[in-house]
C-alpha positions in Angstrom: 0.0 0.0 0.0 1.3 3.4 -0.9 1.4 6.3 1.6 2.1 9.9 0.9 5.2 10.9 2.9 6.4 14.1 1.3 5.7 16.7 -1.3 8.6 18.6 -3.0 7.8 22.1 -4.0 9.9 23.8 -6.7 10.6 27.4 -5.6 12.4 30.4 -7.2 14.2 31.5 -4.1 15.0 28.8 -1.4 15.8 31.3 1.4 12.6 33.3 0.9 10.5 30.2 0.8 12.2 28.7 3.8 11.6 31.9 5.7 7.9 31.8 4.8 7.3 28.2 5.8 9.4 28.3 9.0 8.9 31.8 10.3 5.5 32.9 9.0 3.8 29.4 9.1 5.9 28.2 12.0 7.1 24.8 10.8 10.5 23.4 11.9 13.2 22.3 9.5 13.5 18.6 9.5 16.7 18.4 7.4 18.7 21.0 5.5 20.8 19.5 2.6 21.9 22.7 1.0 19.8 23.0 -2.1 17.1 20.7 -0.7 15.4 21.4 2.6 12.7 19.3 4.4 10.1 20.9 6.6 8.2 19.0 9.2 4.5 19.7 8.8 3.2 16.8 10.8 2.2 13.7 8.9 3.7 14.8 5.5 7.1 16.4 4.9 7.1 19.5 2.7 10.4 19.7 0.9 11.7 22.8 -1.0 14.1 22.9 -3.8 15.1 25.8 -6.0 13.9 25.4 -9.6 17.5 25.9 -10.9 18.6 22.8 -9.0 15.8 20.4 -9.9 17.5 18.7 -12.8 20.8 18.3 -11.0 19.3 16.8 -7.9 16.7 14.5 -9.6 18.2 13.7 -12.9 14.9 14.5 -14.5 14.4 16.9 -17.3 12.9 20.1 -16.0 12.1 23.3 -17.8 12.0 26.2 -15.5 9.5 28.9 -16.6 9.2 32.4 -15.1 5.4 32.4 -15.1 3.5 31.0 -12.2 1.5 27.8 -12.6 -1.5 27.3 -10.3 -2.0 23.5 -10.7 -2.4 22.6 -7.0 -2.7 23.9 -3.5 -1.2 23.0 -0.2 -3.7 22.7 2.7 -3.0 23.2 6.4 -5.7 22.5 9.0 -6.1 24.7 12.1 -8.6 24.9 14.9 -9.2 28.7 14.3 -9.0 29.8 10.7 -9.9 33.4 11.4 -7.2 33.8 14.2 -4.6 32.0 12.1 -5.2 34.3 9.1 -5.0 37.4 11.4 -1.7 36.1 12.8 -0.3 35.5 9.3 -1.5 38.9 8.1 0.4 40.6 11.0 3.6 38.7 9.8 3.1 40.2 6.4 1.7 37.2 4.6 -0.4 38.0 1.6 -4.0 36.9 2.2 -5.6 35.9 -1.1 -9.1 35.0 0.1 -10.5 35.9 3.4 -12.1 33.1 5.6 -15.5 31.9 4.5 -17.6 29.1 5.7 -18.5 26.6 3.0 -21.9 25.0 2.6 -20.5 21.8 4.1 -19.5 23.6 7.3 -15.7 23.9 6.7 -14.1 27.3 7.1 -11.5 28.1 4.4 -9.1 30.9 3.6 -6.1 31.3 1.2 -2.7 32.9 1.5 0.1 32.9 -1.0 3.7 31.8 -0.5 6.6 33.8 -2.0 6.1 32.0 -5.4 2.4 32.6 -5.4 1.5 29.0 -4.6 -2.0 28.8 -3.1 -1.9 27.8 0.6 -5.3 26.8 2.0 -5.8 27.4 5.7 -8.9 25.5 6.8 -10.8 23.9 9.6 -10.8 20.1 9.8 -13.3 18.0 8.0 -12.9 15.2 10.6 -16.0 14.7 12.8 
C-alpha cells in the first residue's frame, strides 16, 4: 500500500520560501541539505528545492519557466482559521481569500507563498 510521505515544492528562491514556511507558518526544519530542505508539517514532509537545482538533484528533465502555474494547492488544518489568518497577516503574509464558511461547514481561507502557490488554511473535515 502506498502512503504519501512528502511533497517537493519547486521554488524560485529557497531562502525566501524557507523563511515563509518556517517563520511565517511556524514549521520546523527537519533536514537541510543545501539546495534541498525538508520541513516537518506533521504527517507529511514538505520539501523545498530551488527550480534551478531540480534537474541536477533529480536527474529528471525540468524546464523552469518564469510564469506561475497554479496547478495545485497545499492545505493546512487549524482549529481557528480566522485567528490564524490574522496572525499571518500581522507577519506580512499576503491573504488571497478571506475566511469563509463553505456550505458543508468547513471554514476556508487562502494565502500565498513567495512564489504565489496557493496555501489553504482550513478547519478540519474530521468529525
